[in-house]
C-alpha positions in Angstrom: -36.9 -67.9 -10.8 -34.1 -69.3 -12.7 -35.8 -68.6 -16.1 -36.7 -64.9 -14.6 -32.7 -64.4 -14.2 -32.0 -65.5 -17.8 -34.6 -63.4 -19.1 -33.0 -60.4 -17.0 -29.3 -60.8 -17.7 -30.1 -61.3 -21.6 -29.3 -58.0 -22.0 -26.0 -58.3 -21.5 -25.5 -60.4 -24.6 -24.6 -58.5 -27.7 -22.6 -61.1 -29.3 -21.0 -64.7 -28.9 -18.2 -63.5 -26.8 -20.9 -62.1 -24.0 -23.1 -65.4 -24.3 -20.0 -67.5 -23.5 -17.6 -65.3 -21.2 -19.7 -62.8 -20.0 -17.6 -60.3 -22.1 -15.0 -60.5 -19.7 -16.9 -58.5 -16.9 -18.0 -60.9 -14.6 -16.9 -60.2 -11.0 -14.5 -62.5 -8.8 -17.3 -63.1 -6.7 -19.6 -64.4 -9.4 -17.0 -66.5 -11.1 -15.8 -68.2 -7.8 -19.4 -69.3 -6.9 -20.1 -70.6 -10.5 -16.6 -72.4 -10.1 -17.2 -73.9 -7.0 -20.8 -74.8 -8.0 -19.5 -76.4 -11.2 -17.4 -79.0 -8.9 -20.3 -79.7 -7.0 -23.8 -81.3 -8.5 -26.3 -83.9 -7.2 -23.6 -86.5 -7.5 -22.1 -85.5 -4.6 -25.4 -86.0 -2.5 -26.0 -89.4 -4.1 -23.0 -91.4 -5.5 -20.5 -89.7 -3.0 -23.2 -89.9 -0.3 -23.5 -93.4 -0.8 -19.8 -93.7 -0.6 -19.9 -92.0 2.7 -22.3 -94.0 3.7 -20.0 -97.1 3.4 -17.1 -95.7 4.2 -17.5 -92.3 6.2 -15.0 -90.0 6.2 -12.9 -91.2 3.4 -15.0 -89.7 0.5 -14.2 -86.6 2.2 -10.6 -86.6 0.3 -12.2 -86.0 -3.2 -13.3 -82.7 -2.0 -10.3 -82.0 -0.3 -8.3 -83.1 -3.6 -10.7 -80.4 -5.2 -9.7 -77.9 -2.6 -6.3 -78.5 -3.5 -6.7 -78.0 -7.2 -8.5 -74.7 -6.6 -5.6 -73.6 -4.3 -3.2 -74.2 -7.2 -5.0 -72.6 -9.3 -5.3 -69.5 -7.3 -1.6 -69.8 -6.4 -0.1 -70.2 -10.0 -2.6 -70.8 -13.2 -6.0 -68.9 -12.6 -4.1 -65.5 -13.7 -2.7 -67.5 -16.5 -5.6 -68.6 -17.5 -7.3 -65.1 -17.4 -4.2 -64.0 -19.8 -5.0 -66.9 -22.7 -7.5 -63.8 -23.9 -9.6 -66.5 -25.9 -13.3 -67.3 -25.6 -13.0 -71.3 -25.6 -10.7 -74.0 -24.6 -9.8 -75.1 -27.9 -9.4 -71.5 -29.3 -6.4 -71.6 -26.7 -5.4 -75.2 -27.8 -5.1 -73.8 -31.4 -3.0 -71.0 -30.0 -0.3 -73.3 -28.3 -0.4 -76.5 -30.9 -2.2 -75.4 -34.3 -5.7 -76.4 -35.6 -5.1 -80.6 -35.7 -4.9 -80.7 -32.0 -7.7 -78.0 -31.6 -10.1 -79.6 -33.5 -9.2 -83.1 -32.0 -9.8 -81.8 -28.7 -12.6 -79.8 -29.2 -14.7 -83.2 -30.8 -13.9 -85.3 -28.3 -14.4 -82.3 -25.7 -18.1 -82.0 -26.8 -18.6 -85.8 -26.4 -17.3 -85.9 -22.8 -19.4 -82.9 -21.8 -22.4 -84.8 -22.9 -21.5 -87.7 -20.8 -20.4 -85.8 -17.9 -23.9 -83.6 -18.0 -25.8 -86.3 -18.4 -24.2 -88.4 -15.2 -24.9 -85.3 -13.0 -28.4 -85.3 -14.0 -28.7 -88.8 -13.7 -27.2 -88.2 -10.0 -30.3 -85.9 -9.4 -32.9 -88.3 -11.0 -32.0 -91.0 -8.2 -32.6 -88.1 -5.5 -35.9 -87.4 -6.2 -37.0 -90.6 -7.1 -35.9 -91.5 -3.6 -37.6 -88.5 -1.7 -40.9 -88.0 -4.1 -41.1 -91.5 -5.4 -41.3 -89.6 -8.7 -40.7 -91.6 -11.9 -37.1 -91.0 -13.0 -37.7 -90.1 -16.4 -40.4 -87.8 -15.5 -37.3 -86.0 -13.4 -35.0 -86.2 -16.0 -37.2 -84.6 -18.6 -38.6 -81.6 -16.4 -35.2 -80.5 -15.1 -33.6 -81.1 -18.1 -36.1 -78.6 -19.9 -35.7 -76.2 -17.2 -31.9 -75.9 -17.6 -32.2 -75.5 -21.2 -34.6 -72.4 -21.3 -32.5 -70.5 -19.3 -29.2 -71.3 -20.4 -30.3 -70.8 -23.9 -31.9 -67.4 -23.1 -29.1 -66.1 -20.9 -26.0 -68.1 -21.9 -22.9 -67.2 -19.4 -24.3 -64.5 -17.7 -27.5 -66.6 -16.7 -25.4 -69.6 -16.0 -22.8 -67.9 -13.8 -25.9 -65.7 -12.0 -28.2 -68.7 -11.5 -24.8 -70.7 -10.0 -24.0 -67.7 -7.6 -27.9 -67.7 -6.1 -27.9 -71.7 -6.2 -24.9 -71.2 -3.9 -26.8 -68.9 -1.5 -29.6 -71.8 -1.1 -27.1 -74.6 -0.6 -24.7 -73.1 2.3 -27.2 -72.7 4.5 -29.9 -75.7 3.8 -26.7 -78.2 4.2 -25.4 -76.3 7.5 -28.7 -76.8 8.5 -28.7 -80.6 7.7 -25.7 -81.0 9.3 -27.0 -79.5 12.5 -30.2 -81.3 12.7 -28.1 -84.6 12.0 -25.7 -83.6 15.0 -28.3 -83.2 17.4 -29.9 -86.3 16.8 -27.2 -88.3 17.3 -26.0 -86.2 20.8 -23.4 -83.8 19.3 -20.0 -84.6 18.0 -19.3 -87.1 20.5 -22.6 -88.6 19.9 -21.7 -89.1 15.9 -18.0 -91.0 17.2 -19.7 -93.1 20.2 -22.5 -94.1 17.4 -19.8 -94.9 14.8 -18.0 -97.1 17.5 -20.9 -98.6 18.8 -22.0 -100.1 15.4 -18.8 -101.4 14.5 -17.6 -98.6 12.3 -14.5 -97.3 13.6 -12.3 -99.2 10.7 -14.8 -98.6 8.1 -15.1 -94.9 8.9 -11.6 -93.9 8.9 -10.0 -91.6 6.7 -8.0 -94.3 5.1 -8.5 -97.7 5.1 -6.7 -101.0 4.6 -6.2 -102.7 1.1 -9.1 -105.1 0.7 -11.6 -103.7 3.1 -13.7 -102.5 0.5 -15.0 -103.9 -2.7 -12.2 -102.9 -5.5 -8.2 -102.9 -4.8 -6.8 -99.8 -3.3 -10.5 -98.4 -2.3 -10.1 -95.7 0.3 -6.6 -96.5 1.0 -3.2 -94.2 1.0 -2.6 -94.9 -2.7 -6.0 -94.3 -3.8 -6.2 -91.3 -1.8 -2.6 -90.3 -3.6 -4.4 -91.5 -7.0 -7.4 -88.9 -6.1 -5.1 -85.9 -5.3 -3.3 -86.6 -8.3 -6.1 -86.6 -10.8 -8.1 -83.8 -9.2 -5.3 -81.6 -9.1 -4.1 -82.2 -12.6 -7.4 -81.9 -14.3 -8.4 -78.4 -12.5 -5.2 -77.1 -13.8 -5.0 -77.7 -17.3 -5.7 -75.7 -20.4 -9.0 -77.9 -20.6 -10.4 -76.2 -17.0 -9.2 -72.8 -18.1 -12.6 -71.5 -19.4 -14.2 -70.8 -16.0 -11.9 -68.0 -15.5 -12.2 -66.6 -19.1 -15.2 -64.4 -17.5 -13.5 -62.6 -14.9 -12.1 -59.2 -15.6 -8.2 -59.4 -14.9 -5.7 -61.9 -13.9 -6.2 -61.0 -10.1 -9.8 -61.6 -10.6 -9.5 -64.7 -11.6 -7.0 -65.7 -8.7 -9.5 -64.6 -6.3 -12.1 -66.4 -7.9 -10.1 -69.9 -7.7 -9.2 -69.1 -4.1 -13.1 -68.6 -3.2 -13.8 -72.0 -4.6 -11.6 -73.6 -2.7 -12.5 -71.8 0.3 -16.1 -73.1 -0.2 -14.9 -76.4 -1.0 -13.2 -76.8 2.0 -15.8 -75.0 4.3 -18.3 -78.0 2.6 -16.4 -81.4 2.6 -16.7 -80.8 6.3 -20.4 -80.7 6.5 -21.7 -82.5 3.5 -21.2 -86.4 4.8 -22.6 -86.0 8.4 -25.7 -86.9 6.9 -25.1 -90.3 4.8 -23.4 -91.4 7.8 -26.2 -90.7 10.1 -28.5 -92.4 7.5 -26.2 -95.8 8.4 -26.4 -95.2 11.9 -30.2 -94.3 12.6 -32.2 -95.0 9.7 -30.4 -98.0 8.0 -33.6 -99.8 7.6 -35.1 -96.8 6.1 -32.3 -96.5 3.4 -32.2 -100.6 2.5 -35.8 -100.1 1.9 -36.0 -97.6 -0.5 -37.8 -98.7 -3.4 -37.4 -98.4 -7.3 -33.5 -99.2 -6.8 -31.4 -101.8 -7.0 -30.7 -103.0 -3.7 -26.6 -102.3 -4.0 -27.5 -98.8 -5.1 -29.8 -98.0 -2.0 -26.8 -96.3 -0.2 -26.8 -93.4 -2.7 -30.5 -92.4 -1.5 -29.0 -92.2 2.1 -28.9 -88.4 2.3 -32.5 -88.0 1.0 -33.2 -90.7 3.5 -31.9 -88.6 6.5 -33.4 -85.3 5.1 -36.9 -86.6 5.1 -36.4 -87.8 8.6 -35.0 -84.7 10.1 -35.7 -81.6 8.5 -38.9 -79.2 9.6 -42.0 -79.4 7.4 -41.3 -77.9 3.7 -37.8 -78.1 4.2 -37.6 -81.1 2.4 -38.4 -79.2 -0.7 -35.6 -77.1 0.0 -33.4 -79.7 0.1 -34.7 -80.7 -3.3 -34.0 -77.4 -4.6 -30.3 -77.4 -3.5 -30.1 -80.8 -5.2 -31.5 -79.3 -8.3 -29.3 -76.0 -8.1 -26.4 -78.6 -7.8 -27.0 -80.4 -10.7 -28.2 -77.6 -12.6 -25.0 -75.8 -12.4 -23.1 -78.3 -13.7 -25.2 -78.8 -16.7 -26.0 -75.5 -17.7 -21.9 -74.8 -17.5 -21.4 -78.1 -19.6 -24.2 -77.3 -22.2 -22.6 -73.4 -22.5 -19.0 -74.6 -23.0 -20.4 -77.4 -25.4 -22.1 -74.7 -27.5 -19.3 -72.8 -27.4 -16.9 -75.4 -28.9 -19.1 -75.8 -31.7 -19.7 -72.3 -32.6 -16.5 -70.9 -32.2 -14.1 -74.0 -32.9 -15.8 -76.7 -35.0 -18.4 -74.8 -37.1 -15.8 -72.2 -38.1 -13.4 -75.0 -39.3 -16.4 -76.8 -41.1 -17.1 -73.6 -42.7 -13.3 -72.9 -44.0 -13.4 -76.4 -44.9 -16.3 -75.6 -47.5 -15.1 -72.3 -48.6 -18.2 -70.6 -46.4 -17.3 -67.1 -44.9 -18.5 -66.1 -41.3 -17.9 -62.8 -40.3 -20.5 -61.4 -38.1 -20.9 -62.0 -34.3 -25.0 -61.9 -34.7 -25.1 -65.2 -36.6 -23.0 -66.7 -33.9 -25.0 -65.4 -31.3 -28.0 -67.2 -32.9 -25.9 -70.0 -33.7 -25.1 -70.3 -30.3 -28.6 -70.4 -28.5 -29.5 -73.3 -31.7 -26.4 -75.4 -30.3 -27.3 -74.9 -26.6 -31.2 -76.2 -27.9 -29.5 -79.0 -29.5 -26.8 -80.2 -26.5 -29.5 -79.9 -23.7 -32.0 -82.0 -25.8 -29.5 -85.0 -26.7 -28.0 -84.5 -22.3 -31.7 -85.4 -21.7 -31.5 -88.2 -24.2 -28.6 -89.8 -23.3 -29.5 -89.4 -19.4 -32.7 -91.7 -19.9 -30.4 -93.9 -22.0 -28.3 -94.0 -18.4 -31.3 -94.4 -16.3 -32.3 -97.8 -18.1 -29.0 -99.6 -17.6 -27.8 -101.7 -15.0 -24.5 -101.9 -13.9 -21.5 -99.4 -11.7 -23.4 -96.5 -9.4 -23.1 -92.8 -10.2 -19.8 -92.4 -8.0 -17.9 -95.5 -9.6 -19.0 -94.1 -13.6 -17.6 -90.5 -12.6 -14.6 -91.7 -11.3 -14.1 -94.1 -13.8 -14.6 -91.7 -16.9 -12.4 -89.3 -15.4 -9.5 -91.5 -14.9 -9.7 -93.2 -18.0 -10.7 -90.5 -20.9 -10.4 -87.0 -19.1 -7.0 -87.6 -17.5 -5.1 -88.7 -20.7 -6.3 -85.3 -22.4 -5.2 -82.9 -19.4 -1.8 -84.5 -19.1 -0.6 -82.9 -22.1 -2.5 -79.7 -21.5 -1.2 -79.1 -17.8 2.8 -79.6 -19.5 2.1 -77.3 -22.0 1.8 -74.3 -19.7 4.8 -75.4 -18.4 7.1 -76.6 -21.2 7.7 -74.3 -24.4 10.3 -76.6 -26.4 7.2 -79.1 -27.8 6.5 -79.7 -31.2 2.9 -79.0 -32.3 2.3 -83.0 -32.1 3.3 -83.3 -28.9 -0.1 -83.4 -27.2 -1.6 -85.8 -29.9 1.6 -88.3 -28.9 0.7 -87.8 -25.3 -3.0 -88.5 -25.5 -2.5 -91.4 -28.2 -0.3 -93.1 -25.5 -2.9 -92.3 -22.5 -5.8 -93.6 -24.2 -3.8 -96.6 -24.8 -3.1 -97.6 -21.7 -6.9 -96.4 -21.0 -7.7 -99.0 -23.4 -5.3 -101.7 -21.3 -7.0 -100.6 -18.4 -10.4 -101.2 -19.5 -9.7 -104.7 -21.1 -7.6 -105.2 -18.1 -9.4 -108.5 -16.9 -9.3 -110.1 -20.2 -5.6 -109.0 -21.1 -4.3 -109.8 -17.7 -6.3 -111.6 -15.6 -7.3 -108.8 -13.3 -9.3 -105.3 -13.1 -7.2 -102.3 -13.0 -8.3 -100.7 -9.5 -8.7 -96.8 -10.0 -5.4 -95.7 -8.2 -3.7 -98.3 -11.2 -5.4 -96.5 -13.9 -4.4 -92.8 -12.9 -0.8 -93.5 -12.2 -0.6 -95.7 -15.4 -2.4 -92.7 -17.5 -0.5 -89.8 -15.8 2.8 -91.6 -16.5 2.3 -92.4 -20.0 0.6 -89.1 -21.2 3.9 -87.3 -19.4 6.3 -89.9 -21.3 4.5 -89.6 -24.4 4.8 -85.5 -24.0 8.2 -85.3 -23.0 9.9 -87.8 -25.7 8.8 -85.4 -28.1 10.9 -82.6 -26.8 13.8 -83.4 -28.3 12.1 -82.8 -31.9 11.6 -79.1 -31.1 14.5 -78.2 -33.2 12.6 -79.6 -36.4 9.4 -77.5 -35.6 9.2 -74.4 -37.8 10.1 -70.8 -37.2 6.4 -69.8 -37.4 5.3 -72.7 -35.3 8.2 -71.4 -32.7 7.2 -67.9 -33.0 3.7 -68.8 -32.2 4.8 -70.6 -29.2 6.7 -67.7 -28.1 3.7 -65.7 -28.8 1.7 -68.2 -27.0 3.5 -67.7 -23.7 4.1 -64.0 -23.9 0.5 -63.4 -23.6 -0.3 -66.0 -21.0 2.2 -64.0 -18.9 1.1 -60.3 -19.7 -1.3 -58.9 -17.2 -4.4 -57.8 -18.2 -5.2 -54.0 -19.1 -8.9 -54.1 -18.2 -9.6 -50.8 -19.5 -7.6 -50.7 -22.8 -8.5 -54.2 -23.3 -12.2 -54.6 -22.3 -13.6 -51.2 -21.3 -16.0 -50.2 -18.7 -17.2 -53.1 -16.2 -20.7 -53.8 -14.7 -20.0 -54.6 -11.6 -22.9 -52.4 -9.9 -25.6 -54.1 -11.9 -24.3 -57.2 -11.0 -24.4 -56.4 -7.1 -27.8 -55.1 -7.7 -28.9 -57.8 -9.9 -28.0 -60.6 -7.6 -28.9 -58.8 -4.6 -32.7 -58.4 -5.6 -33.0 -61.7 -6.9 -31.5 -62.9 -3.3 -33.9 -60.7 -1.3 -36.9 -62.2 -3.4 -35.8 -65.9 -3.0 -34.9 -65.5 1.2 -38.3 -63.8 1.3 -40.1 -66.6 -0.5 -37.9 -69.1 2.1 -39.2 -67.3 5.1 -42.8 -67.5 4.4 -42.3 -71.6 4.8 -42.7 -70.6 8.8 -46.4 -70.6 8.6 -46.3 -74.1 7.8 -47.0 -76.5 11.0 -43.6 -77.2 12.5 -42.3 -76.9 16.3 -40.5 -73.9 16.9 -36.8 -75.2 16.2 -38.4 -76.2 12.9 -39.2 -72.6 12.2 -35.8 -71.0 13.1 -34.1 -73.4 10.8 -36.4 -71.9 8.2 -35.7 -68.4 9.7 -32.2 -69.3 9.3 -31.9 -70.3 5.7 -34.2 -67.5 4.4 -32.3 -65.1 6.4 -29.1 -66.1 4.9 -30.2 -65.7 1.8 -32.0 -62.6 2.2 -29.2 -60.7 4.1 -26.5 -61.7 1.6 -28.8 -60.5 -1.1 -29.6 -56.9 1.1 -25.6 -56.4 1.6 -25.3 -57.0 -2.2 -27.8 -54.8 -3.3 -26.7 -51.9 -0.9 -23.3 -52.4 -2.0 -24.5 -52.2 -5.9 -26.5 -49.0 -4.9 -23.5 -47.0 -2.9 -22.2 -45.6 -5.9 -23.5 -43.6 -9.0 -24.5 -46.3 -11.7 -22.2 -46.7 -15.0 -23.3 -45.3 -18.2 -25.7 -47.2 -20.4 -23.1 -48.0 -22.6 -20.6 -49.4 -19.7 -23.6 -52.0 -18.6 -23.2 -53.3 -22.1 -26.1 -51.8 -23.8 -24.0 -50.6 -26.7 -22.1 -53.1 -28.5 -18.6 -52.9 -28.2 -15.4 -54.3 -29.9 -15.1 -57.9 -28.5 -13.1 -58.1 -25.6 -9.6 -60.0 -25.3 
């Protein structure tokens, strides 16, 4: 089905602008659902589920911080990001700081993108291994190849279309799973009663005392503050802006961010009931999972609860939800990496060697080749992670974010707020930030103690901010040409999009009908599972999931059919000038 979606939306891709940012014609609900899914991967059901198994409600803080990040974006930054009128993040960085900073970030982005996508795929492999006993390596290869095919064929249109449909599947299946857990526990009151009877009331508090869990400041107020700071910063910098390039206008970008935040709030309330249920009711099963190190078995708690409670046939749907979550993160990373290679790195190398690159079609072909290469690299890197012992997925994700992504994010947030900073201010900021990160990485050898996650976040944030602010007095030394470039950057960022003049006609109705058609088919397939042997309640659960997807699909199709279809050229059939 995912490959079919890529084939259907392929007709919208006439140049690399279409391939990487939907030709700026993506509807706000399509982009908002995609933005939500990008922040949501199988890590939620493995690494984060392991944290919920251990510490209960504390892990909700991470997802509430994500929701806060989207709220800030919706109120302030999302419209600015769309109004940058660029195709890739490094292009925006070049417009703000110049080519040196652009190239530095482009190369680092590619490495970070590969690392994150590999960790997401690694999380999925843990879940599937726990549920079905599949070899982790086989899961990595099969899922990686599927994502590779539809992302390479359909580009950003395929990425966002599949993200939206995956969201439709994810929402009802996780609601059903939370309901089944609460029913087994005896309702919300039964949940808290079981927590108390197991002596977990203190462990499952939202905020914990220092030293209660392994690692300094884990799940404490200072840890929660660090999480909110890190997530809000990372989700509101130029680095996070690409998800909004695909929408039509700044207002659509605002609505997309607010939709993603709303979905994140709703999800964070129900996602972590199953792993807590795993500890309360199925602890022996969780600790008996084979093929995983003993200290990592808690990361299979969601999978174990699913196998014990879901009706026959629905465990496979839960795996589909996991596949959906991870694929959405992988395919977005794949598309962004390919965009940076084709739009930023290769043109710079071409200029260096005197090679002329003028045509969109060759760039589209290069984009597809780049997607293929990065996809194979992600599969290979994930297989490497599988072979390693050490930290679980939860800790790996937080560490990568705090030590690498955060120092790069700080100057890209300040760059949107402070105009009078020289071209080298971002480089100065990340140099100081990476220096502090290195100190944190070697903190045990240097200081005799390992820095806690919160210490790394606050130290990196302070270092990055100080490094940027110290360059402000040097603004008068910047050339008039650079100062004019910065003025143009801010003027463009704050100027609303005139969609008709800058882009042309939209294809909203086509998007509604295509998404509606696929959703109806998927909902129908799910409903067919009622033929499997299940009690009445199990069949009703299946109908709830399938009916939810099918009804939403029907509404979308109806909305897309209620007005005349736009002319063929408005649907992206004819090549037009590249949109802003």
